C-alpha positions as CSV (number, residue, x, y, z in Angstrom):
1,M,0.5,-64.6,59.7
2,K,-1.8,-61.9,61.0
3,K,1.2,-59.7,61.7
4,Q,2.4,-60.2,58.1
5,V,-1.0,-59.3,56.7
6,C,-1.1,-56.1,58.8
7,T,2.4,-55.2,57.7
8,L,1.5,-55.7,54.0
9,F,-1.7,-53.6,54.4
10,F,0.4,-50.8,56.0
11,L,2.8,-50.8,53.1
12,I,0.1,-50.7,50.5
13,A,-1.7,-47.9,52.4
14,S,1.5,-45.9,52.7
15,C,2.1,-46.2,48.9
16,L,-1.5,-45.1,48.2
17,I,-1.1,-42.1,50.5
18,S,2.1,-41.2,48.8
19,L,0.6,-41.5,45.3
20,Q,-2.3,-39.4,46.3
21,A,0.0,-36.7,47.8
22,Q,2.0,-36.4,44.6
23,K,-0.2,-34.6,42.1
24,V,0.1,-34.5,38.3
25,D,-2.0,-31.9,36.5
26,T,-2.4,-31.0,32.9
27,V,-3.2,-27.3,32.6
28,E,-3.8,-25.1,29.6
29,V,-2.1,-21.8,29.4
30,F,-3.2,-19.2,26.8
31,S,-0.4,-17.5,24.9
32,Q,-1.2,-13.9,24.0
33,K,1.9,-13.8,21.7
34,M,0.7,-16.8,19.6
35,N,-3.0,-16.5,20.2
36,K,-3.5,-20.1,21.2
37,A,-3.8,-22.3,24.2
38,L,-1.1,-24.8,25.1
39,K,-1.0,-27.8,27.4
40,N,1.5,-28.3,30.2
41,V,2.1,-31.0,32.8
42,V,2.6,-29.7,36.3
43,I,3.9,-32.1,39.0
44,L,3.5,-31.1,42.6
45,P,5.6,-32.8,45.3
46,E,4.3,-34.7,48.2
47,G,3.1,-32.3,50.9
48,Y,2.4,-29.4,48.6
49,D,-0.5,-27.4,49.9
50,K,-1.7,-24.2,48.2
51,A,-3.0,-22.9,51.6
52,N,0.5,-23.3,53.1
53,D,3.0,-20.5,53.1
54,K,5.8,-22.8,51.9
55,R,7.3,-21.8,48.5
56,Y,8.9,-24.2,46.1
57,P,11.5,-24.0,43.4
58,V,10.5,-24.9,39.9
59,V,12.3,-27.0,37.3
60,Y,11.1,-26.6,33.7
61,L,11.7,-29.8,31.6
62,L,11.6,-29.4,27.9
63,H,10.9,-32.2,25.4
64,G,12.6,-32.9,22.1
65,Y,11.6,-32.7,18.5
66,G,8.3,-34.6,17.9
67,G,7.4,-34.6,21.5
68,K,4.7,-32.8,23.5
69,H,3.8,-31.8,27.1
70,S,3.3,-35.4,28.3
71,T,6.5,-36.9,26.7
72,W,8.5,-36.6,29.9
73,V,6.0,-38.4,32.1
74,D,4.7,-40.9,29.5
75,H,8.0,-42.0,27.9
76,T,11.2,-40.5,29.3
77,K,10.8,-40.8,33.1
78,K,7.5,-42.1,34.5
79,S,8.8,-41.7,38.1
80,L,9.0,-37.9,37.8
81,P,6.3,-37.5,40.5
82,Q,8.5,-39.4,42.9
83,D,11.4,-37.2,41.8
84,A,9.5,-34.1,42.5
85,S,8.9,-35.3,46.1
86,K,12.5,-36.5,46.5
87,W,13.9,-33.1,45.6
88,D,11.0,-31.1,47.0
89,V,10.4,-29.2,43.7
90,I,7.6,-28.4,41.3
91,I,8.2,-29.8,37.8
92,V,6.6,-28.2,34.8
93,C,6.7,-29.8,31.3
94,P,5.5,-27.4,28.6
95,D,4.4,-28.2,25.1
96,G,7.0,-26.7,22.9
97,Q,5.7,-28.2,19.7
98,N,8.7,-28.4,17.3
99,S,9.8,-24.8,17.9
100,W,13.4,-25.2,19.2
101,Y,12.1,-22.8,21.9
102,W,12.9,-19.7,19.9
103,D,10.8,-16.7,19.0
104,S,10.8,-17.5,15.3
105,P,11.7,-14.4,13.2
106,V,9.6,-15.6,10.3
107,N,6.6,-17.4,11.9
108,P,4.4,-15.5,14.4
109,G,2.8,-18.8,15.4
110,M,6.1,-20.1,16.8
111,Q,7.0,-17.8,19.6
112,F,8.0,-20.2,22.3
113,E,10.8,-18.3,23.9
114,T,8.3,-15.7,25.0
115,Y,5.8,-18.4,25.9
116,V,8.1,-20.3,28.3
117,S,10.1,-17.5,29.7
118,K,7.3,-15.1,30.3
119,E,3.7,-16.3,29.7
120,L,4.1,-19.8,31.2
121,I,6.2,-18.7,34.1
122,G,3.7,-15.9,34.9
123,F,0.9,-18.5,35.0
124,V,2.9,-20.9,37.2
125,D,4.0,-18.2,39.6
126,E,0.4,-16.9,39.8
127,N,-1.3,-20.2,40.4
128,Y,1.3,-22.2,42.5
129,N,3.4,-21.5,45.6
130,T,6.7,-20.8,43.8
131,I,9.9,-19.1,44.6
132,A,9.3,-16.4,42.0
133,S,12.9,-15.4,41.3
134,P,15.9,-16.8,39.3
135,K,17.1,-18.4,42.6
136,G,14.1,-20.7,42.4
137,R,13.9,-21.5,38.7
138,A,15.9,-23.9,36.5
139,V,15.3,-25.0,32.9
140,T,16.6,-28.0,31.0
141,G,15.6,-30.6,28.4
142,F,16.7,-33.3,26.0
143,S,17.7,-32.9,22.3
144,M,15.7,-29.9,20.9
145,G,14.8,-29.3,24.6
146,G,18.5,-29.3,25.5
147,H,19.1,-26.5,23.1
148,G,16.0,-24.8,24.6
149,G,17.3,-25.2,28.1
150,L,20.6,-23.4,27.4
151,W,19.0,-20.9,25.0
152,L,16.4,-19.8,27.6
153,G,18.9,-19.8,30.5
154,I,21.6,-17.8,28.7
155,N,19.2,-15.3,27.2
156,H,17.0,-14.9,30.3
157,P,19.3,-14.8,33.4
158,D,16.7,-12.5,35.0
159,V,14.3,-15.5,34.9
160,F,16.4,-18.6,35.3
161,G,19.2,-19.0,37.7
162,A,20.3,-22.4,36.4
163,C,20.0,-24.2,33.2
164,G,21.0,-27.5,31.5
165,S,21.0,-29.7,28.5
166,M,20.9,-33.4,27.9
167,S,22.0,-34.5,24.4
168,G,21.2,-31.0,23.2
169,G,21.5,-29.7,19.7
170,V,23.7,-26.9,21.0
171,D,25.0,-25.9,17.5
172,I,22.3,-26.2,14.8
173,R,24.5,-25.1,11.9
174,P,25.8,-28.6,11.0
175,F,22.2,-29.7,10.6
176,P,20.6,-27.3,8.0
177,N,18.1,-29.7,6.6
178,N,16.9,-31.4,9.8
179,W,14.0,-31.0,12.3
180,E,12.0,-28.3,10.5
181,M,14.4,-25.5,11.6
182,R,14.3,-23.9,8.2
183,K,10.6,-23.3,8.7
184,W,11.4,-21.1,11.7
185,L,14.6,-19.5,10.6
186,G,14.5,-19.6,6.8
187,S,17.0,-21.8,4.9
188,Y,20.6,-21.9,6.1
189,K,21.9,-21.2,2.7
190,A,19.9,-18.0,2.4
191,N,20.1,-16.9,6.0
192,P,23.5,-18.0,7.5
193,E,23.6,-15.0,9.8
194,V,20.2,-15.8,11.3
195,W,21.2,-19.3,12.0
196,K,24.4,-18.0,13.7
197,Q,22.3,-15.7,15.9
198,Y,19.9,-18.5,16.9
199,T,22.3,-21.2,18.0
200,V,23.5,-21.7,21.6
201,A,27.1,-22.0,20.5
202,T,27.2,-18.3,19.7
203,Q,25.6,-17.1,22.9
204,L,28.4,-17.7,25.4
205,H,29.5,-14.0,25.4
206,K,26.2,-13.1,27.1
207,I,27.0,-15.1,30.2
208,E,28.1,-12.8,33.1
209,P,30.6,-14.4,35.5
210,N,28.9,-16.2,38.5
211,T,25.4,-15.5,37.3
212,L,24.2,-18.8,35.9
213,E,24.6,-22.4,37.0
214,I,25.0,-24.7,34.0
215,I,25.0,-28.5,33.5
216,I,25.5,-30.2,30.2
217,D,25.3,-34.0,29.6
218,C,25.8,-35.9,26.3
219,G,26.3,-39.6,25.4
220,K,29.6,-40.5,23.7
221,D,27.6,-42.3,20.9
222,D,25.2,-39.4,20.3
223,F,25.1,-37.6,16.9
224,F,25.2,-34.3,18.9
225,Y,28.3,-35.4,20.8
226,K,30.8,-33.3,18.7
227,V,28.8,-30.1,19.0
228,N,28.6,-30.6,22.8
229,E,32.3,-31.3,23.0
230,D,33.0,-28.1,21.0
231,L,30.7,-26.1,23.3
232,H,32.4,-27.5,26.4
233,H,35.9,-26.6,25.2
234,D,34.7,-23.1,24.2
235,M,33.3,-22.6,27.7
236,L,36.6,-23.8,29.2
237,R,38.5,-21.2,27.0
238,R,36.1,-18.5,28.2
239,N,36.4,-19.7,31.9
240,I,32.7,-20.3,32.1
241,T,32.0,-22.5,35.1
242,H,29.8,-25.5,34.3
243,D,29.4,-29.2,34.9
244,Y,30.0,-31.4,31.9
245,I,29.1,-35.1,31.9
246,V,29.9,-37.7,29.2
247,R,28.9,-41.3,29.5
248,P,28.4,-44.2,27.1
249,G,25.1,-43.9,25.4
250,G,23.2,-42.5,22.4
251,H,20.2,-40.3,21.7
252,T,17.6,-42.3,23.6
253,H,15.0,-42.0,26.3
254,K,16.9,-44.5,28.4
255,Y,19.9,-42.2,28.4
256,W,17.8,-39.1,29.4
257,N,16.0,-41.2,32.1
258,N,19.4,-41.5,33.7
259,A,20.7,-38.1,32.9
260,V,17.9,-36.2,34.4
261,D,18.7,-37.6,37.9
262,Y,22.1,-35.9,37.8
263,Q,20.5,-32.6,36.6
264,L,17.8,-32.6,39.3
265,M,20.5,-33.2,41.9
266,F,22.5,-30.3,40.4
267,F,19.5,-28.0,40.5
268,S,18.6,-29.0,44.0
269,K,22.1,-28.0,45.2
270,F,21.6,-24.7,43.4
271,F,18.2,-24.1,45.0
272,N,19.6,-24.9,48.5
273,K,22.9,-23.0,48.1
274,E,23.7,-20.8,51.0
275,P,24.1,-17.1,50.0
276,A,27.7,-15.8,49.8
277,E,28.8,-13.9,52.8
């Protein structure tokens, strides 16, 4: 009995030590472009020590429409701190409001492409031990954040070496009246060319061969399934290398809770890839 009690105490103590070692911070970053402060969740893996010389890759996880900085850790995947330790990465979850992660051409208060790709990354690289290069950065998200992950990755290959999407709205044009997009782009009817310029589906020509690792995941029952299928086939026609996953499931946190495991593994392989000889 005494041995069992000691064993139980050891297990509890080990769990407590592990939980203490995995740190979850909420930090405010001021955006000069938008003249406002925004909250972000920063998850540090077990063993992270600012005083240590070890540098860590960073995965930026973007939330969907109606979400905020804490959506990932509060609703989508509460075990993200353990995932950060498992894959030995820093995870950053910004507040993207309902921006679709563009720099809006009509609203100066919604400049989230600049915020994530420049201002937030500058803050993270300055304050944490990061690998401050595209080889150490990936960006992905779900729904609106899936659009953001591919939009930011494709348009900023000098910042992100890998990008992804989970159930992403990768072509916004079939949804002209949804999710406040008309506030940031103007109405589709009056501005079809703007909508064409601001959708992931029209950005593929920008991808240079062998410069960007891409993973896309969408459930068969998702209302974004068709636009993801169309994007996938267009990428095949263009010979753009990418991983594409389709599984049963809809537009739910349960689906993304599972999907992000595959994406983190994909990014880990990218971060640890041996340089070509």
